[in-house]
C-alpha angles and dihedrals in degrees: 000000000000121000115269094208130049090219097059108129093017092113090055089052094049091048091053091047091051090053089058089063096048114116109240109178122216115262124197123184118190127188121213132174090267101042146292135311122198122192123194126184111232105167117200094002127128128209088258088063094055132075123185120195136179118208125167094335096314119115113206130191115199117184133174122183114226099187113159109236098200095117120144118241141053121275117229095177127008119178098143096063107148097159117125093002118151126195138178125191124176135180138167120257127199119281112259097040109122132199089256090058094058120091125187137184135172116216126171094338096313119111112207119195121183132184133169128247108257116247111264114239114230117253110264118213119219116213119226115228 
């Protein structure tokens, strides 16, 4: 049956268009012999803007920029607008890593999170009766 309204599907289109403008910061995760280091770009954010949580093996970074926009002047072009942005990034970490093992710091707009590799348990043989 043909659509009864010329605007059917328009909301889907606007939702997809909105997603194009979402800020999704770059995330790098590197493995070393000792553990893992994750780096996440969070331009113009402070540590008060960022919350890191660990829940059932998933590490989540929630950040919301609280920049005050009461600057004098009239913008002619603004592509670096980080005010009121909100991001969430999550990834799985190895079993056995605890909250106490995770270290984080925010330097010059880059959040660095490091955590060790958990100790591997030796293989246990099961005897057959």
